[in-house]
C-alpha positions in Angstrom: -12.0 154.1 -52.3 -12.2 151.9 -55.5 -13.0 152.7 -58.6 -16.6 154.0 -58.5 -17.6 154.8 -61.9 -15.4 151.9 -64.1 -15.1 152.5 -67.8 -16.0 149.6 -69.7 -16.4 149.1 -73.4 -19.7 146.8 -74.5 -21.2 145.3 -77.8 -24.8 144.5 -77.7 -25.8 141.9 -79.0 -29.0 141.2 -80.7 -29.7 137.6 -81.1 -32.3 137.8 -78.3 -34.0 141.2 -80.0 -36.6 139.5 -81.8 -37.7 136.9 -78.7 -37.5 140.2 -76.7 -39.6 142.2 -79.0 -42.5 139.2 -79.1 -42.5 138.3 -75.9 -43.4 142.2 -75.0 -46.3 142.6 -77.9 -48.0 139.4 -76.9 -47.7 140.6 -73.6 -49.1 144.3 -74.6 -51.8 142.3 -76.4 -53.3 140.1 -73.9 -53.2 143.2 -71.7 -55.5 144.9 -74.5 -57.7 142.5 -75.1 -58.8 141.8 -71.3 -58.8 145.8 -70.3 -60.0 146.8 -74.2 -58.0 148.7 -75.4 -56.4 148.8 -78.6 -54.1 145.7 -79.2 -51.8 147.7 -81.5 -51.2 150.5 -79.3 -50.9 148.5 -76.7 -48.6 146.6 -78.2 -46.2 149.1 -79.3 -45.8 150.3 -75.8 -45.5 147.1 -74.3 -42.5 146.4 -77.2 -40.8 149.7 -76.5 -41.0 149.3 -72.8 -39.3 145.5 -72.7 -36.3 146.8 -74.7 -35.9 149.3 -72.4 -35.8 147.5 -69.7 -33.4 145.2 -71.1 -31.3 147.6 -72.4 -31.0 148.9 -68.7 -30.8 145.4 -67.0 -27.4 144.8 -69.7 -26.5 148.4 -69.2 -26.6 148.5 -65.4 -25.3 145.0 -65.5 -21.2 145.2 -64.1 -20.3 141.8 -64.2 -17.0 141.3 -65.9 -17.8 138.1 -67.2 -20.6 139.0 -69.1 -20.0 138.3 -72.4 -20.8 141.8 -73.3 -18.5 143.7 -70.8 -14.8 143.4 -72.6 
């Protein structure tokens, strides 16, 4: 078996952070307006979920050609 758990150093790229947050908040506010819930609360929840999902996708990416991997 080849190396199952390959250790790699990664750098976080914060260049897309504002667009990720804005998209998450906009989606949350749209959902909140449709469901008659508090837009502020749902916007914060969806912003956190979008950042979490983005972080998990970056962490799970094992492609050595990725600019985040060294």
